[in-house]
C-alpha positions as CSV (number, residue, x, y, z in Angstrom):
1,M,0.0,-0.4,-0.5
2,M,1.9,3.5,-1.2
3,Y,-0.2,5.8,0.9
4,H,1.2,9.5,1.8
5,A,-0.9,11.6,4.5
6,P,-2.1,14.7,4.4
7,L,0.5,17.9,5.1
8,W,-2.4,19.2,7.1
9,L,-2.3,15.9,9.2
10,P,1.1,15.0,10.8
11,G,2.2,12.9,13.5
12,G,0.3,9.2,14.0
13,H,-1.7,10.5,17.0
14,L,-4.1,13.1,14.4
15,Q,-3.8,10.6,12.0
16,T,-5.8,8.4,14.6
17,I,-8.2,10.8,16.1
18,W,-9.0,13.3,13.4
19,P,-10.2,10.3,11.4
20,A,-12.5,7.9,13.9
21,L,-14.6,11.3,14.9
22,Y,-14.5,13.3,11.9
23,A,-13.2,12.6,8.8
24,R,-16.2,11.6,5.8
25,R,-16.6,8.0,6.4
26,T,-18.7,7.3,3.1
27,R,-19.3,9.0,-0.6
28,E,-23.8,8.8,0.1
29,S,-25.3,8.9,2.8
30,P,-24.9,7.0,5.8
31,P,-24.5,2.6,5.0
32,Q,-28.0,1.4,5.9
33,F,-27.8,-2.7,8.4
34,A,-30.4,-4.7,9.0
35,R,-29.9,-6.7,12.2
36,E,-30.2,-10.6,13.2
37,R,-29.3,-12.7,16.5
38,W,-27.3,-15.7,16.1
39,E,-28.5,-18.1,19.4
40,T,-24.8,-20.1,20.4
41,P,-24.4,-23.0,21.5
42,D,-23.0,-22.2,25.3
43,A,-27.1,-20.2,25.7
44,D,-25.7,-16.9,24.3
45,F,-26.5,-15.4,21.5
46,I,-23.9,-12.3,18.7
47,D,-25.8,-10.0,16.1
48,L,-24.9,-9.6,12.8
49,D,-25.3,-6.7,11.0
50,W,-26.3,-6.5,7.8
51,L,-25.9,-4.1,4.9
52,Q,-28.7,-3.8,2.7
53,Q,-28.5,-3.0,-0.4
54,A,-29.9,-3.8,-4.2
55,T,-28.9,-6.4,-4.8
56,E,-26.8,-9.4,-3.9
57,G,-23.5,-9.9,-4.6
58,Q,-21.1,-13.2,-5.2
59,V,-18.9,-11.7,-2.8
60,L,-19.4,-11.7,1.2
61,L,-17.0,-9.4,3.2
62,V,-16.9,-9.7,6.8
63,L,-15.7,-6.8,9.4
64,F,-14.8,-8.2,12.9
65,H,-14.1,-5.5,14.6
66,G,-11.5,-3.9,17.1
67,L,-12.0,-3.0,21.0
68,E,-15.4,-1.1,21.3
69,G,-15.9,-1.2,18.0
70,S,-19.1,-2.1,16.4
71,T,-21.0,-0.7,12.9
72,R,-20.9,2.9,14.6
73,S,-17.5,2.5,14.1
74,H,-15.8,4.3,11.7
75,Y,-13.7,2.0,9.9
76,A,-17.6,-0.3,9.3
77,Q,-18.8,2.8,7.9
78,A,-16.1,3.2,6.1
79,F,-16.3,-0.5,4.3
80,A,-19.6,-0.5,3.5
81,D,-19.0,2.1,1.8
82,V,-16.7,0.0,-0.2
83,A,-19.0,-2.7,-0.8
84,R,-21.6,-0.7,-1.9
85,Q,-18.8,0.5,-4.6
86,H,-17.9,-3.1,-5.5
87,G,-20.8,-5.1,-5.3
88,L,-20.6,-7.0,-2.2
89,R,-22.5,-8.3,0.5
90,Y,-20.9,-6.5,4.0
91,V,-21.5,-8.6,7.2
92,V,-20.7,-7.3,10.7
93,P,-20.6,-9.7,13.4
94,H,-20.1,-8.0,17.1
95,F,-18.7,-9.7,19.5
96,R,-20.2,-10.5,22.8
97,G,-21.2,-7.3,24.7
98,C,-20.5,-5.2,22.0
99,S,-23.8,-4.8,19.5
100,G,-25.6,-1.7,22.6
101,E,-26.6,-5.3,24.6
102,L,-25.6,-6.9,27.2
103,N,-24.9,-11.0,26.4
104,R,-26.3,-13.0,28.8
105,A,-23.2,-15.7,29.5
106,P,-19.8,-14.7,31.9
107,R,-18.0,-14.2,29.2
108,A,-17.7,-11.7,26.8
109,Y,-14.6,-11.3,24.5
110,H,-10.5,-11.0,24.0
111,S,-7.8,-10.1,21.2
112,G,-7.7,-14.1,20.7
113,D,-11.1,-14.9,20.7
114,W,-10.2,-17.4,17.1
115,Q,-12.6,-20.3,18.3
116,E,-16.0,-17.5,18.2
117,I,-14.6,-16.5,14.6
118,D,-13.9,-19.8,13.0
119,W,-18.3,-20.0,14.6
120,I,-18.7,-17.3,13.1
121,L,-17.2,-18.1,9.6
122,R,-18.3,-21.6,9.4
123,R,-22.1,-20.0,9.8
124,L,-21.3,-17.9,7.1
125,R,-19.9,-20.5,4.6
126,A,-22.8,-22.8,5.5
127,R,-25.3,-19.5,4.1
128,H,-23.3,-18.3,1.7
129,T,-22.3,-20.7,-1.8
130,G,-19.9,-17.7,-3.4
131,R,-16.6,-16.7,-2.4
132,I,-16.0,-15.1,1.2
133,I,-13.6,-13.0,1.6
134,A,-12.8,-11.0,5.9
135,V,-11.1,-8.3,7.4
136,G,-10.4,-7.9,11.0
137,I,-9.8,-4.5,12.9
138,S,-7.4,-3.8,15.0
139,L,-8.2,-6.8,17.6
140,G,-10.4,-8.3,15.3
141,G,-7.5,-8.7,13.1
142,N,-5.2,-10.3,15.8
143,A,-7.9,-12.7,16.7
144,L,-8.9,-13.8,12.6
145,L,-5.2,-14.5,11.8
146,R,-4.5,-16.4,15.0
147,W,-7.7,-18.2,13.2
148,A,-6.0,-18.6,10.6
149,A,-3.0,-19.7,11.8
150,E,-5.1,-22.1,14.2
151,M,-7.1,-23.7,10.8
152,G,-3.8,-23.5,8.6
153,G,-4.5,-25.4,5.0
154,Q,-8.3,-26.0,6.1
155,A,-8.8,-22.1,6.7
156,A,-9.1,-22.3,2.5
157,N,-12.4,-24.6,3.3
158,T,-14.3,-21.3,4.5
159,V,-12.2,-18.0,3.6
160,D,-10.9,-17.3,1.1
161,A,-8.2,-14.1,1.8
162,V,-8.2,-12.8,5.3
163,A,-6.7,-9.1,6.4
164,A,-6.1,-7.3,9.9
165,V,-5.4,-3.4,10.2
166,C,-3.9,-1.7,13.1
167,S,-3.6,-5.2,14.8
168,P,-1.5,-5.1,17.5
169,L,-0.1,-8.9,16.7
170,D,2.8,-8.8,19.3
171,L,0.0,-8.2,22.0
172,C,2.9,-7.5,24.9
173,A,4.5,-4.9,23.2
174,G,0.5,-3.0,22.0
175,G,-0.5,-3.5,25.8
176,H,2.5,-2.2,27.2
177,A,2.2,0.6,24.8
178,I,-1.3,1.6,25.7
179,G,-0.4,1.6,29.0
180,R,1.9,4.6,28.6
181,G,2.5,8.6,27.9
182,L,-0.3,10.4,26.4
183,N,-1.8,7.1,25.0
184,R,-2.6,6.0,28.5
185,Q,-4.3,9.5,28.7
186,I,-6.1,9.6,25.3
187,Y,-6.5,6.2,24.5
188,T,-6.5,4.2,28.3
189,R,-9.2,6.2,28.9
190,M,-11.4,6.3,25.6
191,F,-11.5,2.3,25.8
192,L,-12.4,2.0,30.6
193,R,-14.5,4.6,29.1
194,T,-17.2,1.8,28.0
195,M,-15.4,-1.1,29.0
196,K,-15.2,-0.7,32.8
197,P,-19.5,0.4,32.7
198,K,-19.6,-3.6,30.1
199,A,-17.7,-5.8,33.2
200,L,-19.6,-3.6,36.3
201,A,-23.1,-4.9,34.5
202,K,-21.6,-8.2,34.0
203,W,-20.9,-8.3,37.4
204,A,-24.9,-7.5,38.8
205,Q,-25.4,-10.5,36.0
206,H,-23.3,-12.6,37.2
207,P,-22.7,-11.6,40.9
208,G,-19.4,-13.0,42.5
209,L,-18.0,-13.6,39.0
210,F,-14.7,-10.5,40.0
211,D,-13.7,-8.0,42.3
212,R,-16.4,-5.3,42.3
213,E,-14.0,-3.1,44.1
214,A,-11.0,-3.9,42.1
215,M,-12.7,-2.9,39.2
216,L,-13.7,0.1,40.3
217,R,-9.8,1.7,40.9
218,V,-8.6,-0.3,37.5
219,R,-6.9,2.1,35.5
220,D,-5.5,0.8,32.5
221,L,-5.7,-2.0,30.5
222,Y,-3.4,-3.9,32.1
223,E,-5.0,-4.3,35.3
224,F,-8.5,-4.8,33.5
225,D,-6.9,-8.1,32.3
226,Q,-5.7,-9.1,34.8
227,L,-9.1,-8.6,36.6
228,F,-11.8,-9.5,33.9
229,T,-10.6,-10.3,30.3
230,A,-8.0,-13.4,31.5
231,P,-9.7,-15.1,34.1
232,L,-13.1,-14.8,32.1
233,H,-12.1,-16.4,29.4
234,G,-9.1,-19.7,30.2
235,F,-5.6,-17.2,31.1
236,R,-3.6,-17.2,34.3
237,N,-3.4,-13.6,34.4
238,T,-2.7,-10.5,32.1
239,E,1.2,-11.8,30.9
240,D,-0.4,-15.5,29.8
241,Y,-3.3,-13.9,28.1
242,W,-1.5,-11.2,26.0
243,S,1.1,-14.0,25.4
244,R,-1.1,-17.2,24.7
245,A,-3.4,-14.6,22.6
246,S,-0.8,-13.2,19.6
247,A,-0.9,-13.7,16.5
248,K,2.9,-12.8,15.7
249,P,4.0,-16.1,16.4
250,H,1.9,-18.3,14.4
251,L,1.8,-16.2,11.6
252,A,4.0,-19.0,9.1
253,R,1.8,-21.7,9.9
254,I,-1.4,-19.4,7.9
255,R,-2.5,-21.7,4.6
256,I,-4.6,-18.8,2.7
257,P,-3.8,-15.7,1.4
258,A,-3.7,-13.1,4.6
259,L,-2.3,-9.7,4.5
260,A,-1.0,-7.8,7.4
261,L,-1.0,-3.8,7.3
262,N,0.5,-1.6,10.1
263,A,1.4,1.8,10.3
264,R,4.5,2.9,11.1
265,N,3.4,5.1,13.7
266,D,0.5,3.7,15.1
267,P,0.6,5.1,18.2
268,F,-0.2,2.1,20.4
269,V,1.5,-0.6,17.7
270,P,5.5,-0.2,18.0
271,A,7.1,-0.2,15.1
272,Y,9.4,-2.5,16.1
273,S,7.1,-5.4,17.8
274,L,5.8,-5.6,13.9
275,S,7.0,-8.5,11.7
276,Q,9.5,-9.2,9.9
277,P,9.2,-11.0,6.0
278,H,11.0,-14.1,6.8
279,E,9.0,-14.7,10.3
280,V,5.8,-15.3,8.0
281,G,6.0,-17.3,5.3
282,Q,4.9,-17.2,2.0
283,H,1.2,-16.7,2.4
284,V,0.9,-13.0,4.4
285,T,1.7,-9.9,2.6
286,L,2.4,-7.2,5.0
287,W,1.8,-3.6,4.2
288,Q,3.8,-0.8,7.1
289,P,3.6,2.0,5.6
290,Q,5.5,5.3,7.2
291,H,2.0,7.6,8.3
292,G,-1.2,6.4,8.8
293,G,-2.0,5.8,12.7
294,H,-4.0,3.2,14.1
295,V,-6.9,2.6,11.6
296,G,-6.6,6.8,10.7
297,F,-5.2,6.9,6.9
298,P,-6.1,9.7,6.5
299,G,-6.4,10.9,2.7
300,G,-7.9,13.9,0.6
301,H,-8.4,17.9,1.6
302,W,-9.8,18.9,4.6
303,P,-12.0,17.8,7.0
304,G,-10.6,14.4,5.0
305,H,-12.0,10.9,4.6
306,V,-11.3,7.5,5.5
307,L,-12.0,5.5,2.5
308,T,-8.0,5.1,0.6
309,M,-7.3,2.1,3.1
310,P,-11.0,0.1,2.9
311,E,-10.4,0.5,-0.5
312,A,-7.3,-0.6,-0.9
313,V,-7.7,-4.1,1.8
314,S,-10.8,-4.8,-0.2
315,R,-9.1,-4.5,-3.7
316,W,-6.0,-7.0,-2.2
317,L,-8.8,-9.3,-1.3
318,L,-10.4,-9.7,-4.1
319,H,-7.6,-10.2,-6.8
320,A,-6.2,-12.4,-3.8
321,A,-9.5,-14.6,-3.0
322,G,-9.1,-15.0,-7.5
323,G,-11.8,-11.8,-7.8
324,E,-10.1,-8.1,-9.3
325,E,-7.0,-7.0,-10.2
326,A,-5.3,-5.6,-6.5
327,D,-5.5,-1.7,-6.7
328,H,-0.9,-1.4,-6.0
329,G,-1.5,2.6,-6.4
């Protein structure tokens, strides 16, 4: 991906925050979604939002959102716009608790939730006869590549190509980076603003699930994962979770076309933690432009737009899946 940030929007923080809050997300009107609820094998549910469009495309684009994301996220709406332009079917499965309604089970979701990814993709494969391409954003991308690695050659029976955008594939590096300095003041606070109330609602739903008083004192994601994410999802502690859930050590096991896109100025995915070509194997393509921020990649004149990345990633996926030509520009 040949990407150059607008001169009026320098630096990783601005390229992260401005696109998420102010940049244009679509060429036309905002996308409209129809919601479908699936009951899960453990008596819980997930909600999927399907793009409403006039024609039924032969290719299905599945987007797995990032931490605390949803179809309201700027990137989800931008990918919906690109799906409309390419005539793709488009669906956003929400991780548990992210669709606007608290899920039933004690569990929530996490960065290595590849079993959930597997269940979702298999159900979609059973319903869709055409090609399936999948993209994961940040947390969702790590879980998606983790799934592709776990499945190995069997992944091709379910999807044709996958992509991870701005994913912290080394969760230890990303977790520590987001907990320091300005990142802690901006992004940690932003995430905890919704994560802590959800956790407390989960405690009210399942009293005694964790130490409620300790949750009230949580100030960073390390502490949150130590108290909530790790123990609720079968990990010993934060270090065990971050280590075992990271996709980076497993990328060489991937056997379907996979793209890992990371801006080298991403505020909380350090450039030193990014994979090198010799570490990933022949099936993984690395895009590591100097600029873009975290899921930003703004383009155009002020106030800018966020369509550059979704367009480039979608073209790569379609090409890798045997469809139209990739955009090498």
